[in-house]
N, C-alpha and C positions, 0 to 999 in steps of 0.2 A: 124562140122560145125554151123554155123550162126543158131539163133532159131529166126525167125522172129513172131512178134506178133501187131496184131490190137486191136486199143484203141476202145472199145464199147461204148465209152460215147460222145468222142467228133468224132465219125462216126458213121455211121450208123445211123445217129439221125433221120431218116425219117420213122422210125420204133418203135414200142414201145419195151422199154428195154428186155423183155423175148422174144421177137425174133428176136433179133440182133446176137444169139448166132448161129442157124441155119444159119443165112445168112452170118456171119465168116465160119462157115465153107463149106458150099456151095462153098465159094470165095477161097477156100484153105487153109484157116489159124489155124492151129492146137492150136496156143496160141494166149489168147486174153489178154486185159489188162485194169484195171479200175481206177477211181480215189476211192474215199473214201468207207468205207464199211458200217458206219452206218448208211446210209438210205436205206439200202438192207437187205432182208431175208435171210440171209447167208445158210440155211438148203436148201432154194428153189434155191440159187445162185449155190449151190454145184450140185443140181439136173438138173439144166439146164445145166453145165459145163459137167456132167457126160452122161447125155442124146445124147448131139449134139460132145461128143467123144474130147472134149478141154481142154486143162489145162490153169489155169489163172497166166499167167506171173509174174504178179506184180501189186498192188495196191499202194495205199497211206496208211502211218500206223502213220502221225502225223494231228491231228484233227486243233482244235480251238485255240491252245497255241502256243505260239515261242518256240523255242531252244533256243534260246539266252537271254531269258529274265530270270534274278536271281530270280524275283519273283513268277514266273509260274513254277519253275524247278520242283518241285513236282507232281503238278498236268499232267504235261506234261508226266514225268516218268509211272504215273498211267494212261495215257492216250497211252503209248507205250505196257505196259502191257496189256492192252483192245486188242490192235493191234495183236499184237502176239498169243493171242487164237484164234481172228476172223480168222486169216492166216490158222493156224491149220484147222479151221473148211472147209474152202473153200480149203485147200491145196496149197496155196500160200507161193512160196518161196523166194520172193522178197517184200521187206515195204521200200515206197520211202520215206522220211523225207529231211524236211528243215528248213533253220534257223530261217522263220519268217512263222507266220499265216499271210493269206492273206484274204482280205475284199472280199466281191462277188464280186462287181462290181461298179468299175473299180477295177480289182485285185491288188490294191495296198497291200504293208506290213503295217499291222495292228500297231497301237502306243503301244510301248512299256507300260512298268510302269513307268519308268522313263528315263533320259537321259544318258546312260550308255555309258560307253567310250570303244571306240574297243578292247582294250584288258580285260576288264569286259566281253563283249560280246562274244570273242574268247574263255574264259577260262570257261565258262558257260558253250559253246557247247561242249570243250573237257570234260569236268564232265560228262553230258548226253551221250556222246558216249561211254567212257570208263565204265560208270553204266551198259549201255544196251548191250556193249559187249558181256558179259557171257550169258546173257539171249537169245541173238541172237544164241548164238554156241549152247547152251543146246536145243532150241528149234530147230535149223536146219535153220535158217531162218537166210538172209543176208539184213541186212538194207545198203540201198544206198542214199546217202548224194549228193543232187542236188541244185546247182548254179542258179540260174535264171538273166534272163538281167533286166537291169534297165534304159534300153533307151526306152522300148516301152511300156512293160504290167505289170511290178512289181517294180513301184517306192518306192524307200525307202528298199527294203530288204537287208540283210545283205550281203548275203555270195554272189558273183559275180564271183568269180575267179576258176578254175580249178584248181590253185596251192594252194590258200588257202584250198580248199576242201581236198585236197591230203595230204598237210601237216595237217590237221589234223586227216584223217585217219592212215595217216603212224603212228603219234606219239601214236594213240589208240592200234597200233599194232594187231589187230584182223581179222582173215580170213574172218570175219560176218559181217565186216565194211569196206563199200566200197564207190564208189562215182559212183552216175548219172552221163553220161556226155550227155548233151542234144545240140545237134549239132544247133538248131535253136537259142536257148538264149545264147550259146559262139559262135557261130559266130557272134551275135549282140554283144557281150561285148568283145569276144578276136580276130576272127578271127582264121585262121592256124588251122582249125578245124583236118587235116591229122597229121600236126606236134604236135598237142597236144596229140592225142588219141596214137600215138606212143610212146612219150614221156612217158606218164603216165598209159601206158595199163596194167601193172600189179595190178593197184588201182580199174579199171573200172569193175564193177558188171553190169552194164545195160547202154543200149544206148537210147535214144529216137531220132528220126528223123521228122523234120517237116523244108519246106523250108524257106529261107530267102530273101527277107522280107515278111510279109503276117501272116508267121506260116500255110501255105497251104501244099496239097500234093507235092511230088519233080516234078519238071518241072516245077514249077508256081515262083519260085523265081532266085536266083543266084549260089544256090549250084548244084554242080553237082554230082549226089547221085549217079550214075552207077559208079563213078571212086572212090565216097569212099567207096562203098561194095568191090569193087577190093583194095582199101588199108588196109579195115580191113580183108580180106583172107589175103593177104600180110603180115602183121603183125601178123598172127596167132591169133587173136580175136574169141572167139568160144563162147561165151555168148548171152546172149538175144539181140535183136532189135527192139524197140517197133515203131511203128509207132503211133505218138500221135501229130494230126495235124486237121485242120478245112477244108473239104474241098470246095475249089473254090465255087465248081457250084453241084457235086452230089458225091454219094457215089460211083458208078459204075465206074468213071470217075478218081477217089479217086484212089480204089483199083487197075485198070489198070497200076497208074501210080508209085503205090508200086510194083506191080508185073514186071514192066519192069527194077526197080533196082536191081534184080537179073539174070537178064538175062545172064549177064557175069558167076553169080553163077552158074545157071543150067546147061550151057555149059561146066562147069567145071567139077562138078561132072558125068556128064555122059559120 
């Protein structure tokens, strides 16, 4: 059965961070998700999770360095080691990674140390993924590689296609290196979200949901997420689905929209 989680940094922004855990639990969620760990008190975070009967489904695993930049490969790998240790403290099974590091705002890709060719960037990413795969396997953690849109939010980002992400993951050949399929980013870049998730099902380790355009809750854009959830059931996806979006109006309205996506799922299992 699908595991749904709610992003407590993009959503519940009306509340102080410490109060968002109880709010998510009261709204019926057993899993939450967040971005980076460096600005968090990890023991306190684990305490908040435990006190509210929550599990952390996923968090960011890379920080200020780009995976596709040969000049920062070693410091990127050192950061990955720290992310694995952080994940152990909070029992987080999934770490999200990207080709590029992003600026604070606007979130364009940071400039690389040189004007590298496509081939150099791909090879550098492969080397990194091949290196971290045994670390992930030993720690029992899955790294999920996320492609981002360049039409709206992340100009200059290198990894933009599901196909390229899958080919990298397949070349590494580890059960602990998978793809994060983000419906918002990939709808803007590729479209065909049902066909793509079915084609690459075995490589997908996590999903993100936000409507397009706008990156708000389901029902505010053009994607039919009720049908998409039905589709995930049909193809046998049993992983986690993270709702990572910015509420168009307020959190209660957004949470209601999230729950409505699963009406089919609830009826089916009852």
